[in-house]
ROVEX-965656 format. One record per residue (C-alpha): residue number from 1; residue in three letters; y, z, x. Coordinates in steps of 0.02 Angstrom, whole numbers, plus 50000, padded with zeros to 5 digits. Each point is the difference from the previous one (the first is absolute). Example, Ala and Ser with C-alpha at 12.3 -4.5 7.8 and 13.67 -1.06 7.14 Angstrom:
<sites>
SITE, drenlum, semar, north, up, east
SITE, 1, Ala, 49775, 50390, 50615
SITE, 2, Ser, 50172, 49967, 50069
</sites>
This chain:
<sites>
SITE, drenlum, semar, north, up, east
SITE, 1, Met, 56289, 55099, 55238
SITE, 2, Gln, 50082, 49849, 50079
SITE, 3, Gly, 49952, 49878, 50134
SITE, 4, Lys, 49825, 49958, 50056
SITE, 5, Tyr, 49854, 50059, 49895
SITE, 6, Val, 49817, 49971, 49965
SITE, 7, Glu, 49952, 49995, 49818
SITE, 8, Gly, 49847, 49965, 49899
SITE, 9, Leu, 49885, 50038, 49856
SITE, 10, Ala, 49886, 50137, 50069
SITE, 11, Ser, 49888, 50027, 49849
SITE, 12, Pro, 49983, 49879, 49855
SITE, 13, Tyr, 49960, 50050, 49822
SITE, 14, Tyr, 49843, 49920, 49933
SITE, 15, Asp, 50046, 49837, 49913
SITE, 16, Gly, 49828, 49924, 49971
SITE, 17, Ser, 49997, 49906, 50164
SITE, 18, Ser, 49880, 50036, 50143
SITE, 19, Gly, 50148, 50025, 50117
SITE, 20, Ser, 50056, 50152, 49900
SITE, 21, Glu, 49837, 50095, 50022
SITE, 22, Tyr, 49910, 50060, 50155
SITE, 23, Arg, 49813, 49977, 50028
SITE, 24, Leu, 49934, 50170, 50054
SITE, 25, Trp, 49821, 49936, 50017
SITE, 26, Asp, 49878, 49888, 49903
SITE, 27, Asn, 50049, 49995, 49816
SITE, 28, Thr, 50123, 50144, 50019
SITE, 29, Tyr, 50188, 49970, 49994
SITE, 30, Glu, 50157, 50105, 50003
SITE, 31, Arg, 50154, 49966, 49893
SITE, 32, Phe, 50171, 50082, 49988
SITE, 33, His, 50077, 50005, 49827
SITE, 34, Lys, 50181, 49995, 49945
SITE, 35, Gly, 50083, 50167, 50029
SITE, 36, Ser, 49865, 50060, 50121
SITE, 37, His, 50109, 50022, 50155
SITE, 38, Val, 50075, 50172, 50029
SITE, 39, Ile, 50113, 49995, 50151
SITE, 40, Ala, 49985, 50151, 50115
SITE, 41, Glu, 50154, 50088, 50063
SITE, 42, Asp, 49994, 49930, 50177
SITE, 43, Val, 49916, 49830, 50008
SITE, 44, Ile, 50002, 49902, 50163
SITE, 45, Gly, 49990, 49814, 50034
SITE, 46, Thr, 49898, 49941, 50149
SITE, 47, Ile, 49924, 49849, 50084
SITE, 48, Asp, 49811, 49991, 49975
SITE, 49, His, 49997, 50185, 49949
SITE, 50, Asp, 50045, 50048, 50178
SITE, 51, Arg, 50113, 50153, 49988
SITE, 52, Ser, 50068, 49965, 50174
SITE, 53, Arg, 50074, 49836, 49934
SITE, 54, Ile, 50107, 50064, 49858
SITE, 55, Leu, 50109, 49882, 49899
SITE, 56, Gly, 50086, 50126, 49889
SITE, 57, Arg, 49992, 50167, 49914
SITE, 58, Val, 50059, 50055, 49828
SITE, 59, Gln, 50076, 50163, 50065
SITE, 60, Ala, 50098, 49904, 50131
SITE, 61, Asp, 50066, 49878, 49868
SITE, 62, Thr, 49921, 49856, 50097
SITE, 63, Leu, 49864, 49966, 49871
SITE, 64, Glu, 50020, 49964, 49815
SITE, 65, Leu, 49854, 49997, 49877
SITE, 66, Trp, 50000, 49944, 49819
SITE, 67, Thr, 49879, 49941, 49868
SITE, 68, Gly, 50028, 49832, 49919
SITE, 69, Lys, 49906, 49908, 49865
SITE, 70, Asp, 49871, 49943, 50130
SITE, 71, Gly, 49975, 50159, 50102
SITE, 72, Leu, 50068, 50108, 50141
SITE, 73, His, 50136, 49921, 50107
SITE, 74, Tyr, 50082, 50058, 50160
SITE, 75, Arg, 50147, 49956, 50111
SITE, 76, Ala, 50015, 50072, 50176
SITE, 77, Ala, 50151, 49992, 50114
SITE, 78, Pro, 49917, 50018, 50171
SITE, 79, Ala, 50083, 50049, 50161
SITE, 80, Asn, 50022, 49857, 50123
SITE, 81, Thr, 49840, 50035, 50096
SITE, 82, Ser, 49890, 49881, 50098
SITE, 83, Tyr, 49858, 50022, 49874
SITE, 84, Tyr, 50119, 49956, 49857
SITE, 85, Gln, 50050, 49841, 50094
SITE, 86, Asp, 49815, 49959, 50024
SITE, 87, Leu, 49964, 50032, 49816
SITE, 88, Lys, 50147, 49891, 49946
SITE, 89, Ala, 49938, 49857, 50111
SITE, 90, Asn, 49823, 50019, 49933
SITE, 91, Ile, 50058, 50002, 49818
SITE, 92, Glu, 50102, 49843, 50031
SITE, 93, Ala, 49848, 49919, 50082
SITE, 94, Gly, 49892, 50045, 49850
SITE, 95, Asn, 49887, 50118, 50097
SITE, 96, Tyr, 50026, 50147, 49883
SITE, 97, Ala, 49917, 49968, 49833
SITE, 98, Gly, 50070, 50140, 49893
SITE, 99, Ser, 50019, 50186, 49978
SITE, 100, Ser, 49897, 50154, 49973
SITE, 101, Phe, 50020, 50182, 49953
SITE, 102, Thr, 49922, 50170, 50026
SITE, 103, Phe, 49965, 50098, 49843
SITE, 104, Glu, 49908, 50145, 49922
SITE, 105, Pro, 49934, 49968, 49824
SITE, 106, Thr, 50039, 50139, 49876
SITE, 107, Gln, 49935, 49917, 49841
SITE, 108, Val, 49853, 49879, 50004
SITE, 109, Glu, 49904, 49920, 49856
SITE, 110, Trp, 49837, 49905, 50030
SITE, 111, Thr, 49953, 49858, 49884
SITE, 112, Phe, 49880, 49853, 49994
SITE, 113, Glu, 50030, 49816, 49970
SITE, 114, Gly, 49825, 49930, 49983
SITE, 115, Asp, 49913, 50045, 50163
SITE, 116, Lys, 50167, 50029, 50087
SITE, 117, Glu, 50053, 50182, 50029
SITE, 118, Ile, 50187, 50030, 49997
SITE, 119, Arg, 50090, 50147, 50081
SITE, 120, Asn, 50163, 50005, 49902
SITE, 121, Ile, 50137, 50094, 50090
SITE, 122, Met, 50110, 50073, 49863
SITE, 123, Lys, 50104, 50115, 50114
SITE, 124, Ala, 50012, 50013, 50189
SITE, 125, Asn, 50115, 50082, 50126
SITE, 126, Ile, 50070, 49874, 50123
SITE, 127, Tyr, 50028, 50061, 50179
SITE, 128, Glu, 50025, 49843, 50103
SITE, 129, Val, 50033, 49813, 49984
SITE, 130, Ala, 49965, 49878, 50140
SITE, 131, Ala, 50019, 49820, 50053
SITE, 132, Val, 49823, 49942, 50044
SITE, 133, Val, 49907, 49851, 50069
SITE, 134, Asp, 49858, 50009, 49872
SITE, 135, Pro, 50043, 50086, 49835
SITE, 136, Ala, 49865, 50070, 49886
SITE, 137, Tyr, 50092, 49935, 49846
SITE, 138, Arg, 50038, 49814, 50020
SITE, 139, Asn, 50144, 50003, 49874
SITE, 140, Thr, 50108, 50101, 50120
SITE, 141, Ser, 50142, 49931, 50100
SITE, 142, Val, 50054, 50038, 50178
SITE, 143, Gly, 49844, 50242, 50043
SITE, 144, Val, 49731, 50141, 50049
SITE, 145, Arg, 49909, 50098, 49881
SITE, 146, Ser, 49937, 50174, 50036
SITE, 147, Asp, 49812, 50013, 50009
SITE, 148, Glu, 49946, 50115, 49860
SITE, 149, Arg, 49826, 49931, 49976
SITE, 150, Arg, 49912, 50170, 49999
SITE, 151, Ala, 50121, 50070, 49870
SITE, 152, Ile, 49985, 49842, 49895
SITE, 153, Glu, 49810, 50006, 50005
SITE, 154, Gln, 50004, 50181, 49940
SITE, 155, Glu, 50119, 49953, 49859
SITE, 156, Arg, 49881, 49860, 49950
SITE, 157, Glu, 49850, 50117, 50000
SITE, 158, Asp, 50096, 50128, 49895
SITE, 159, Tyr, 50047, 49862, 49879
SITE, 160, Arg, 49821, 49939, 49986
SITE, 161, Ala, 49939, 50178, 49969
SITE, 162, Lys, 50131, 50018, 49862
SITE, 163, Leu, 49940, 49839, 49919
SITE, 164, Glu, 49819, 50061, 50004
SITE, 165, Thr, 50051, 50165, 49921
SITE, 166, Glu, 50095, 49909, 49863
SITE, 167, Lys, 49849, 49888, 49965
SITE, 168, Arg, 49885, 50151, 49987
SITE, 169, Leu, 50122, 50089, 49883
SITE, 170, Gln, 50014, 49843, 49893
SITE, 171, Lys, 49811, 49990, 49990
SITE, 172, Leu, 49991, 50182, 49944
SITE, 173, Asp, 50134, 49969, 49868
SITE, 174, Asn, 49903, 49850, 49935
SITE, 175, Met, 49842, 50105, 49983
SITE, 176, Lys, 50084, 50119, 49876
</sites>
């Protein structure tokens, strides 16, 4: 790819900072871990997750994705459209704060840090990257997150049920 492009860090790996985790709700956070991003065959790049404002596509060789030491990066070579010109002007003006991505988790581990619940994403299929005005993860660079709240809540309930089962089994083992 040569010429004009939009690039950014779409999904940071957790590095201990608050900008590398996403607050799902009170005391519950999501973190991506090194090696967690699995790039789907045909990922697209968009503006604000609007599929009518496409910046690039892997299958068209107008979007590149790679994982670096800090997370999932992208570079799009957009067509010379009016919405690309608007995006470029808004990035230069500082109106776009970062990037985002659409994903489907395939391996999740729940943990606790004190009273803080952590949804650790160990593997996830990536379908889209986007330049966004307001990124979920603050450590991104020029980016919206898919709303999976219901699925996440079910995962959390399943995890809590597993913990309760493990506690009961441990109690039974201790009674022997």
